[in-house]
N, C-alpha and C positions, 0 to 999 in steps of 0.2 A: 668418220666414226663418232657416233654420238655417245657421250658419257653422262647424259642427263640422269640425275638421281631419281627422277620421276618415272623413268622407263622401267617396266617390269623386266625381270630376267628369267630365263627358262627354268633355272633350278632354284629359284627363290623358295625358301621353306624346306629345302632338302638339307639334311645334316650328314656330314661325312666324318668318320673316324679314320684318321690317317696314321697308320703304323709303318710308314715307309721312310727310307733314307737314301742317300746318294742321289742318283739322277732319274732312274726309270719311274719309280713310284711317285716321287714328288712332282715329276712332269705330268703324270696323270691327274693328281689331285690339284695341281695348279690350274689345269683346264677346267675341272669341276668348279673350283673357286671362282674363276673368271666368269663362268656361266651362272654364278649367283648362289652356289651352294655354300653353306657354312662349313668350313673345314677345320676340324680340331686336330692339330698335329701333335702326336705323342712323341716326346723325345726322352732319351735316357739322361739321368742326372750327370752333371759335370760337363761332359763333352757335347751332348746333344747329337743331332744328325751329323754323320761323318762329313757331309758336304760343308759344314761350317768351317772345317779346317782345310778345305781345298783352295789353293791359290789359283789365280791371282786375287789380291785383296784390294778393296776400296776402303781406305782408312780403317783397316782392321776387320772389315766385313767381307766374307767370301763372295766373289762375283757369281760363282756357281749357285750358292744358296740364295742370294738376292734375286737371281733371275727366275727361279722356279718355286719359290715359297712365298710369293706375295699373296695377299688376301687370306692368309691363314692365321689361326690362333695357335700359339705354342704352349703346350702343357707338359711339364716334366713329371713323369711317373716312372718309377722303377718296376718294370713288369717281372723282374726276377723275384720280387717279394710277394708273398701271398696277399698282403693288403693292396698292393699295386694291381694284382690280377683281379681282385674283387672290384676295384675302381673301373678297370677296363670293361668288365662284364656289366657293371652298372651303366657305364656310358653306352655300351652296345645296345641297351634297351631303349636309348633315346635317339638313335641315329637310323638313317635309311641305308647307308652304304659304309662298308669298311674296306679299306685298301691296305694291303700289306705286301712286302717283298723280302720277308725273312727267308733264310735257307730252310729247305724242307725239313720238317720235324721239330723245329725250334718252338713254334707256337703250340704244337701238340703237347709238348712237355709242360707247358704252362696252362693247358686247358683253354687256349685261345684260338684254336684252329677253326676252320670253316664249319665243319659239321657240328662242333660243340656250340659255337655262337649262333648258328642258324637255328639250332634246336631251341636256344634261349629266345631268339627273336625271329620267328618264321617269316617276317617281312623283310629281313635283312638281305641286302645284296653284298656278298662277300667276294672281293676280288683279290686274287693272288697273282703277283708277278714273280717270275723266277728266271733263272738263267737258261735252263734246258727243258722246262715243262714239267708236268705232273707225273708222267709215266716214263718208262724206258730206263735203260741201264745208267744213264747219266743224270737222272732227275735230281739227285741230291748233290751234284757237283756244283762248286762255286764257279761263277763266270762273270767277267766284266766285258764291256762293250768291245774292246779290241780283241779279246780272246775269242768271243763269239763271231766277230767279223772274220777271224781266221778260220774258225770251224765251219762256217756256212759258205765259204768260198768268196765272200765279198772282197777280202784282202787280195785274193789271187788275181782279180781283174781290176784292181785299183793301183794307180801309180803310172809311171812312164814305162815305155817299152824297153828302155835301156837299163833301168834300175830295179832294185828289189821291190816286191809287193809293198803296198802302203796302206796304212789305216786311213779311213775317211777322217777328214779334219774336224768333224763334229760327231757328237755321240748319237749316231743315226739309229742304233739298235735300242739304246736306252730310251730315247725320245719316241722312237717308233713304237716300241712296246707300250709306252705310256698312252699313245694315241689309240692303239688297238684296245687297250684296257677301257678307255672312255667309251669307245664304240660299243663294247660289250656291256658296260654299265648302263648306258643310255637305253640299249635294247632291253636289258633286264628291267629297267624302270618301266618301260612300255609294257612288257609282259606282266609286271606286277600290277599295273593300272587295270589290266584286263582280267587278272586272276586273283589278285591279292597275295600272291606267293613271291617270296624272295628266292634267291638261288645262288649257287656258287658260280663264279665266272673267273676267267683268267687268261693269261697269255705268257709268253716268255721271249727273251731276246733271241733264242734259237729259232723259234717259230717265225718271229718277225724277219730274221735274216734269210730264212728259206723263202719266205714270201717275196722279199725284195729281189731275190735272185730269180724270179719267176721265169722270164723268157729265156734266160741262160739255161736253166734246168730243163725247161720244156723242149728246147732245141737240141739238147745234148745227144739224144739217141740218133739224130740225123747228122751229127758232126763227126768228123774224122779225128778231131783233136780237142783238147781243152781250150776254152777261150783264155786269152792272155791280156795283161794290162794294155790299154790303148792310149794312156796319157789323156790328152784332151780330145783325141780323135774318137770317131764312132765306127764300129764295125760295119754298120749298115749304110752309111752315107758318106759322100765326099763331094766337095771339100767340107770338112767339119773339124774344128779344132782351133788351136791357138797359133797366131801368126805374129811375127815380130814387126812392129812398125818402127818409125824413126825414134820413138821414145818407149812406149809401153806395149804390152802384149794385148792383142785383139782376139777375142773369141768369136768365131764365125760359125753359124749353123745353117747349112744348105741341105734340105731334105727332099728337094724335087727339082725337076728340070726348069720349071718356071723361075724359081728362086735363083738358080744358077745363071739364067739369062739376065736377070736383074743385076746380079753381081757383076757380070761382065760389062753391063752398061755403066755401073757406078765406077768401075775401074777404067772405062773407056778402052776396053779390050773385047769388043763384041765378037771378034773373029774366033775367040775361044769357044763360044757357044756352038759354032759350026764345025769345030775341029772334031774329026772322027774319034779321037782319043777321049773326048769329053762330051760326046753327043748325048749320052744319057747316064743315069747314076751307075749302072753296072760298068760302063766303060770308064767312068771317072774313078770308081773303086779299083779297077784293074791298073789304071795309070795314075794312081794316087800320088806317088812320089814325084813324077814329072809335073803334075798339076801343082803340088805344094811348092815346088821350086819356083815355078812361074809366079804363083801368087805371092810368095815371100819377096821376090824381087820387086813386085808392084808395091806391096805394103811398106817396104823399107824406105820408100821415097818420101813419105809424109808422116807427120805425127798421128797418134791414135785418134785425137779429137777430130782431125780432118776426115779420116776414114769413117768414123762413126756418123758424122754429119752426112756424108755422101751416101753411105749405106742406108741410114734411116730414111733418107729422101726417096730411096728406091724400094723401101719396105723389106730390106734384107735383115733377118735376125742377126744381131751382133751385140757385143758389149766389150768395153774395156775390162780386163781382168782386174777387178778392184781389190785394194787392200782394205782392212777393217777401217782404217782412218777415213778412207774415201766413202765407204758404205755409211759410216756415221754421219757424214755430211751430204749424203745423196739427196737431191731435192725430191725424188720419188718417195723415199723413206719419210721425209718431212710431210709431204702432201698427204700420205696415207696415215699419218700420225702413228707410225709403227713403234716409236720409242717414247711413250709418254713418261713424264716425270711423276713419280709417286712418293708419298710421304714415307719417311722411315724414322723410327724412334731415335736413333743415334746419328744418322747421316743427314737428317732433315729431309732430303729428297734424293732420289736415285732414278735414273732412266732404265727401264727394262722393256724388252720387246713384248708387245701385246699379242693376244691370240690372232692368227692370220685368217680370221673369219669375219664376215659382216652379216648382221641381222637387223633389218630395218626397224622392227617393232620390239625387239628384245635384245638390245646390244650387250655385248660383254663389257665388263668394267673391272678396272683395277682400283680398288678403293684404298687399300693400305699396302705398304711395302712388307717385305719379309719381317717376321717378328724376331725380337731378341729372345734368347733362350729362356723359356719359362714365363714369358711375358703375361700369359693369360691363365696360368695355373689356378690361382685363387678364384678368378672370375668364373671359370668353367665349373669348378667344384662347387661354388656357391649355387650356381644354376642347377646343379645336380642334387641340391639339398644337403650338402655337407656343411656342418656347422663350423663356425670360426675356431672353436676349440679343437674339433677334429682336424681341421686344416693345420692348425699349429702342431698338434700331436704327430700328424703325418710328416710334417716338415722336420720335427725333432728326430723322428725315427728314420728319416731319410727315405721315406716312401715317395715323397714328392720333392721337387726343387722349387726355389723361389722364382 
C-alpha cells in the first residue's frame, strides 16, 4: 500500500462538514478523510464527541475515537447558540458534503436540517444517518448497534445453538451504515458532476441490518421455521465450523465435495469421501453430528499449527480462531500494512487499521491521527474569514471552544 505524498487522492479538494458522533457517522467521515477529503469535525464544548469518553483508553485517549477520527480537524462550536448556528451556515457554504447523525428533528430546531442547508448551498450533498430511517412509525426512535441487531433479527441467528442469542462482537451496523453512507455520497458526487446539483442522501442502522439479513429474509417464505443460531456452523454446508485440536480451536470451511475430498486426504482418512453418509453435501448435512464426531477425534490428535499446515498444503480453507493479540502480530496483517502508525498530538504515534481497499494510482492515506478536542477551531475560523477579535469574543461567550 503506497503512502507517497505525491500520489493524488480521489477526494482531494472535497470539503466535508462532519456533524456526527459515536460510531456510525464518524466511520463514514473517516472513509471520506482517508480518500483525501478535508473533514472538519464539529464537536460540542467541554465533552466533544461521546466517543471520546468510550473505553478502553490508550494513555487517556479513547481507542474508539482514535480508530475512526484520524485525518480530521476538530472544531468546537456550540450549535445550540444562535451565533454557533450562524457559523455552521457559513461553513456550509464552503463545503461539498455535510454528514450528520442527530436524532430526527434536532437539527430542524436549529435551522440546520437538510432542506434548509441545501437551499443555502444547492451543490451541497447532505447525508443523514439514523437508527431507523427517515419515515415510518419508529423514525424518531433512538437506537444503538446492539438494539438494532436485535430488531432486525441478526441477534436471533448469532451465538451458539445451546446459549442465548448474542450480539456480534463488532459494531457491524454502525460501521455498515457508515459504508452505505459513503456509497451514497460518492454516487451523489458523480451525479453532481453531471448535473451540478446536490441532494439529500442517507441510510440507517435498521436498513443496514435488514440488508445484512438478506438471504435469511428471502428464504423465509419457503421455510417451516425461523432460522436459529448455528455457532460457528453453517446451515448450508458441512463440515463447517470450529473443531478442537490438541491446543486451539480450528475453523474449517468446506463448501463443496472437492474440498471435502481434499480434507480427507489431509486427515489421511480418504475412506470418508466414499462413505455413503458423506458422499455429497446434502448427505453430510443430514449426518452432520456423526461427521463432526469423527473429525473432532482426528483433530484432537495434533496441535492446531500441525493441522493448518496440512490443510493449507491441500488447499482446504481453514484458520486458527485467533485472539486479538494474535491478529496484532499476524504476518499477513504486517505484509498488507493494515495497521500503520500515525502521528498523534498527545500520544506521539498510534496504530490504527487503514481502509481495506487498494488503489494503484490514487491510494488512501492516513496523514494525521485523531485530533484533540478543538485542536483546529481557530485555524478553521480564520480560513472562514473570522477575525482574531471575533474569535476571542466567540470564545469568551462560549460559542466556540479552544
